[in-house]
KEVEX-650916 format. One line per 8 residues: their letters; for each residue y, z, x of C-alpha. Coordinates in nm, 3 decimals, always signed. Each point is the difference from the previous one (the first is absolute). Last residue first. Layout:
<vovos>
a> Y,Z,X | ...
</vovos>
This chain:
<vovos>
xxxxxxxx> +4.093,+1.882,-2.133 | -0.091,-0.059,+0.360 | -0.020,+0.194,+0.325 | -0.312,+0.195,-0.109 | -0.206,-0.321,+0.004 | +0.027,-0.017,+0.376 | +0.221,-0.186,+0.244 | -0.039,+0.058,+0.375
xxxxxxxx> +0.334,+0.093,+0.155 | +0.122,-0.222,+0.282 | +0.363,+0.004,-0.118 | +0.062,+0.301,-0.226 | -0.061,+0.011,-0.374 | +0.205,+0.206,-0.245 | -0.203,+0.102,-0.301 | -0.054,-0.124,-0.357
xxxxxxxx> -0.007,-0.366,+0.105 | +0.022,-0.257,-0.277 | -0.263,-0.274,-0.037 | +0.090,-0.365,+0.057 | -0.284,-0.069,+0.249 | -0.258,+0.276,-0.057 | -0.292,-0.188,-0.163 | +0.069,-0.305,+0.217
xxxxxxxx> -0.068,+0.207,+0.313 | -0.353,+0.098,-0.104 | -0.170,-0.222,+0.259 | +0.206,+0.176,+0.269 | -0.177,+0.328,-0.072 | +0.228,+0.289,-0.108 | -0.037,+0.282,+0.251 | -0.227,+0.060,+0.300
xxxxxxxx> -0.133,-0.345,+0.101 | +0.076,-0.030,+0.369 | +0.171,-0.239,+0.068 | +0.330,-0.142,-0.119 | +0.118,-0.206,-0.297 | +0.383,-0.017,+0.005 | +0.222,+0.102,-0.291 | +0.357,-0.023,-0.128
xxxxxxxx> +0.006,-0.384,+0.000 | -0.272,+0.002,-0.268 | +0.234,+0.187,-0.230 | -0.007,+0.361,-0.123 | +0.254,+0.111,-0.259 | +0.218,+0.279,+0.147 | +0.035,+0.313,-0.215 | -0.040,+0.239,+0.297
xxxxxxxx> +0.140,-0.160,+0.311 | -0.174,-0.247,+0.232 | +0.020,+0.029,+0.380 | -0.144,-0.305,+0.176 | -0.318,-0.209,+0.041 | -0.208,+0.242,-0.212 | -0.379,-0.021,+0.054 | -0.262,-0.143,-0.237
xxxxxxxx> -0.352,+0.062,+0.137 | -0.223,-0.230,+0.203 | -0.368,-0.053,+0.076 | -0.143,+0.020,+0.352 | -0.036,+0.377,+0.041 | -0.121,+0.086,-0.350 | -0.257,-0.279,+0.017 | -0.124,+0.134,+0.332
xxxxxxxx> -0.088,+0.331,-0.168 | -0.185,-0.195,-0.273 | -0.186,-0.238,+0.229 | -0.290,+0.240,+0.068 | -0.089,-0.022,-0.367 | -0.042,-0.377,+0.025 | +0.215,-0.148,-0.273 | -0.184,-0.248,-0.218
xxxxxxxx> -0.082,-0.371,-0.005 | -0.340,-0.104,-0.138 | -0.318,-0.188,+0.090 | -0.142,+0.266,+0.232 | -0.021,+0.050,+0.377 | -0.002,-0.281,+0.256 | +0.088,+0.234,+0.288 | -0.328,+0.191,+0.002
xxxxxxxx> -0.189,-0.330,+0.001 | +0.219,-0.122,+0.287 | -0.088,+0.307,+0.209 | -0.371,-0.045,-0.076 | +0.025,-0.363,+0.108 | +0.181,+0.096,+0.322 | -0.262,+0.261,+0.095 | -0.277,-0.249,-0.073
xxxxxxxx> +0.165,-0.261,+0.220 | +0.063,+0.254,+0.276 | -0.366,+0.105,+0.007 | -0.114,-0.362,-0.011 | +0.226,-0.090,+0.291 | -0.117,+0.291,+0.216 | -0.365,-0.071,-0.082 | +0.022,-0.374,+0.079
xxxxxxxx> +0.105,-0.237,-0.275 | -0.181,-0.331,-0.011 | +0.137,-0.351,+0.053 | -0.113,-0.022,+0.364 | -0.329,+0.179,-0.062 | -0.124,-0.239,-0.268 | -0.324,-0.105,+0.167 | -0.024,-0.117,+0.357
xxxxxxxx> +0.103,+0.172,+0.321 | +0.136,+0.352,+0.020 | +0.356,+0.092,+0.099 | +0.101,+0.094,-0.355 | -0.167,+0.339,+0.035 | -0.175,+0.238,-0.240 | +0.031,-0.259,-0.274 | +0.112,-0.011,-0.363
xxxxxxxx> +0.072,-0.283,-0.240 | +0.229,+0.120,-0.277 | -0.097,+0.021,-0.367 | +0.283,+0.133,-0.214 | -0.093,+0.088,-0.356 | +0.216,+0.049,-0.310 | +0.264,-0.243,+0.129 | +0.326,+0.091,-0.174
xxxxxxxx> +0.275,-0.178,+0.187 | +0.046,+0.294,+0.237 | -0.369,-0.018,+0.089 | +0.041,-0.370,+0.076 | +0.305,+0.070,+0.218 | -0.197,+0.257,+0.199 | -0.282,-0.249,+0.049 | +0.253,-0.261,+0.112
xxxxxxxx> +0.154,+0.241,+0.253 | -0.329,+0.094,+0.164 | -0.040,-0.242,+0.286 | -0.181,-0.333,+0.028 | -0.073,-0.146,-0.342 | -0.345,-0.007,-0.160 | +0.076,+0.257,-0.268 | -0.220,+0.043,-0.306
xxxxxxxx> +0.233,+0.085,-0.288 | -0.072,+0.186,-0.320 | -0.021,-0.073,-0.370 | -0.112,+0.231,-0.282 | -0.067,-0.192,-0.323 | +0.209,-0.171,-0.265 | -0.119,-0.347,+0.106 | +0.315,-0.211,-0.020
xxxxxxxx> +0.262,+0.271,+0.044 | -0.183,+0.175,+0.282 | -0.074,-0.332,+0.173 | +0.365,-0.105,-0.017 | +0.115,+0.340,+0.125 | -0.220,-0.027,+0.309 | +0.079,-0.371,+0.041 | +0.359,+0.109,+0.067
xxxxxxxx> -0.126,+0.090,+0.348 | +0.007,-0.366,+0.103 | -0.177,+0.033,+0.339 | +0.068,-0.346,+0.147 | +0.345,+0.079,+0.143 | -0.140,+0.306,+0.177 | -0.248,-0.209,+0.200 | -0.365,+0.095,-0.074
xxxxxxxx> -0.217,+0.081,+0.303 | -0.267,-0.105,-0.077 | +0.080,-0.212,-0.304 | -0.188,+0.070,-0.321 | +0.298,+0.126,-0.199 | -0.044,+0.317,-0.201 | +0.049,+0.141,-0.348 | -0.266,+0.258,-0.073
xxxxxxxx> -0.138,+0.020,-0.352 | -0.155,+0.316,-0.142 | -0.275,-0.057,-0.255 | -0.228,+0.211,-0.220 | +0.230,+0.056,-0.295 | +0.043,-0.375,-0.027 | -0.377,-0.060,-0.015 | -0.163,-0.216,+0.269
xxxxxxxx> -0.191,-0.324,-0.051 | +0.225,-0.221,-0.214 | +0.285,+0.205,+0.142 | -0.066,-0.169,+0.334 | +0.099,-0.327,-0.163 | +0.368,+0.078,-0.038 | +0.028,+0.066,+0.375 | -0.120,-0.347,+0.099
xxxxxxxx> +0.227,-0.170,-0.256 | +0.285,+0.229,+0.105 | -0.009,-0.131,+0.356 | -0.208,+0.111,+0.297 | +0.029,-0.026,+0.381 | +0.005,+0.382,+0.018 | -0.079,+0.180,-0.325 | -0.177,+0.318,+0.111
xxxxxxxx> -0.211,+0.166,-0.270 | -0.045,+0.377,-0.027 | -0.295,+0.076,-0.229 | -0.071,+0.313,-0.200 | -0.364,+0.068,-0.078 | -0.231,-0.120,-0.275 | -0.274,-0.104,+0.243 | -0.059,-0.313,-0.208
xxxxxxxx> +0.347,-0.123,+0.096 | -0.107,-0.021,+0.365 | -0.272,-0.251,-0.094 | +0.235,-0.212,-0.211 | +0.257,+0.000,+0.280 | -0.265,-0.107,+0.255 | -0.120,-0.296,-0.204 | +0.359,-0.073,-0.100
xxxxxxxx> +0.100,-0.059,+0.360 | +0.346,-0.127,-0.097 | +0.185,+0.309,+0.127 | -0.244,+0.007,+0.291 | +0.232,-0.120,+0.275 | +0.269,+0.243,-0.107 | -0.240,+0.288,+0.064 | -0.147,+0.214,-0.274
xxxxxxxx> +0.023,+0.378,+0.042 | -0.234,+0.234,-0.182 | +0.093,+0.340,-0.141 | -0.199,+0.320,-0.051 | -0.170,-0.048,+0.336 | -0.302,+0.138,+0.188 | -0.281,-0.026,-0.255 | +0.078,-0.371,-0.063
xxxxxxxx> +0.054,-0.101,+0.363 | -0.360,-0.116,+0.050 | -0.006,-0.179,-0.334 | +0.323,-0.191,+0.065 | -0.121,-0.078,+0.354 | -0.319,-0.145,-0.146 | +0.206,-0.212,-0.239 | +0.215,-0.159,+0.271
xxxxxxxx> +0.346,+0.031,+0.155 | +0.061,+0.370,-0.063 | +0.353,+0.128,+0.074 | -0.004,+0.365,+0.099 | +0.160,+0.322,-0.113 | -0.028,+0.363,+0.109 | +0.261,+0.243,-0.133 | +0.127,+0.250,+0.257
xxxxxxxx> -0.080,+0.372,+0.016 | -0.134,-0.009,+0.355 | -0.347,+0.112,-0.111 | +0.001,-0.264,-0.273 | +0.099,-0.267,+0.250 | -0.273,+0.120,+0.236 | -0.252,-0.027,-0.282 | +0.100,-0.359,-0.073
xxxxxxxx> -0.016,-0.094,+0.365 | -0.339,+0.167,+0.031 | -0.128,-0.188,-0.304 | +0.127,-0.324,+0.151 | -0.184,+0.081,+0.322 | -0.324,+0.060,-0.188 | +0.038,-0.333,-0.179 | +0.040,-0.173,+0.335
xxxxxxxx> +0.331,-0.131,+0.135 | +0.107,-0.361,+0.056 | +0.283,-0.105,+0.234 | -0.207,-0.183,+0.264 | -0.145,-0.221,-0.271 | +0.356,-0.087,-0.099 | +0.076,-0.151,+0.342 | -0.322,-0.199,+0.012
xxxxxxxx> +0.068,-0.154,-0.340 | +0.362,-0.074,+0.092 | -0.127,-0.205,+0.290 | +0.014,+0.006,+0.381 | +0.055,+0.375,+0.023 | +0.145,+0.102,+0.343 | +0.349,+0.134,-0.054 | +0.288,-0.109,-0.217
xxxxxxxx> +0.051,-0.047,-0.370 | +0.326,-0.148,-0.128 | -0.144,-0.351,+0.014 | -0.289,+0.097,-0.223 | -0.348,-0.042,+0.149 | -0.164,-0.327,-0.096 | -0.232,-0.003,-0.305 | -0.346,-0.112,+0.115
xxxxxxxx> -0.228,+0.265,-0.152 | +0.155,+0.001,-0.348 | +0.170,+0.324,-0.094 | -0.051,+0.274,-0.259 | -0.363,+0.058,-0.094 | -0.127,-0.039,+0.359 | +0.280,+0.231,+0.114 | -0.125,+0.287,-0.214
xxxxxxxx> +0.315,+0.171,-0.113 | +0.216,+0.312,-0.029 | +0.372,+0.000,+0.071 | +0.187,+0.327,+0.063 | +0.257,+0.210,-0.186 | +0.161,+0.337,+0.069 | +0.160,+0.184,-0.288 | +0.287,+0.233,-0.084
xxxxxxxx> +0.166,-0.042,+0.339 | +0.166,+0.309,+0.146 | +0.005,-0.091,+0.369 | -0.273,+0.254,+0.077 | -0.224,-0.163,-0.261 | +0.050,-0.344,+0.150 | -0.072,+0.148,+0.344 | -0.329,+0.152,-0.115
xxxxxxxx> -0.116,-0.318,-0.171 | +0.100,-0.222,+0.292 | -0.183,+0.234,+0.239 | -0.322,-0.040,-0.199 | +0.037,-0.379,+0.015 | +0.064,+0.024,+0.375 | -0.320,+0.200,+0.038 | -0.188,-0.273,-0.186
xxxxxxxx> +0.117,-0.283,+0.227 | -0.016,-0.338,-0.174 | +0.359,-0.085,+0.088 | +0.116,+0.308,-0.196 | +0.292,-0.215,-0.113 | -0.228,-0.173,-0.249 | +0.177,+0.132,-0.308 | +0.177,+0.322,+0.095
xxxxxxxx> +0.230,-0.056,-0.297 | +0.181,+0.333,-0.028 | +0.051,+0.020,-0.375 | +0.304,+0.173,-0.144 | +0.015,+0.091,-0.370 | +0.369,+0.003,-0.091 | +0.107,+0.295,-0.212 | +0.206,-0.100,-0.304
xxxxxxxx> -0.248,-0.023,-0.285 | -0.188,-0.323,+0.067 | -0.328,+0.130,+0.136 | -0.097,+0.355,-0.090 | -0.167,+0.165,+0.297 | -0.345,+0.149,-0.061 | -0.167,-0.222,+0.264 | +0.142,-0.303,-0.177
xx> +0.126,+0.073,-0.350 | +0.106,-0.236,-0.277
</vovos>
């Protein structure tokens, strides 16, 4: 499977800067998030696209973690909407910046509007059982990244009634904002890979970057990390998001870990060979030994560096007769023996 020409699941982690709603409804901030995500080295930047009237009831109270003036969740989300023209500009800016544009649609019209802009859809954890929306997205025939927060295997099993296996990437996540480290359960990544035989990533809601790095080390094919220009803003997911410096360092660390993981084998690194000669040992005479003497283990001491008979070959020479006189401290070689 490829997303924006990158193969998913073959060693290089696909990193999504989850801008989400951290633009606070300001279009210029959304543009800045795209540019900063690209500068940090992210592979993709992701937003959320919706019509509030098709997402939230009018009287839902504002979430406890949200701050500021909105008196309801409906009012808050209305302030975070963009127009179709603005979404097209965001998509074009992403293309200009060389970063993949993604967004999570929350209704059919948003799916249609995003269709010419994305090669991959994202489905939020809250919509994993929204089979009406899943069925509609499936008709587009595109790849789909599905978050699995607050879901069990029964919920996840059912999405494959609507989406084809070759179409789906699953993201392990925990729908707590922020998520405590002891609730993360990164072994779910391997479990999901084994159970569904598809690419699996991790959507990180923890504070800090260490859990994302650990997930990449454990084989997450995608890392989705919330991203903000500044954590000091009110509302939204700013407090659990990475700022540009943190995202840049996270990506740098993930790329370093990827380089370190290497291949499923054990061989000598070519650059080790000179070191190998220095740290391995040769057989060296403990004392003077005359010609005709039969070598014993007490006659030798293994010493660095490796220049003569390697210590691992000692048993081949114990009991052999010397054909030359040997002085104390002399390195033994094959020419000393009959």
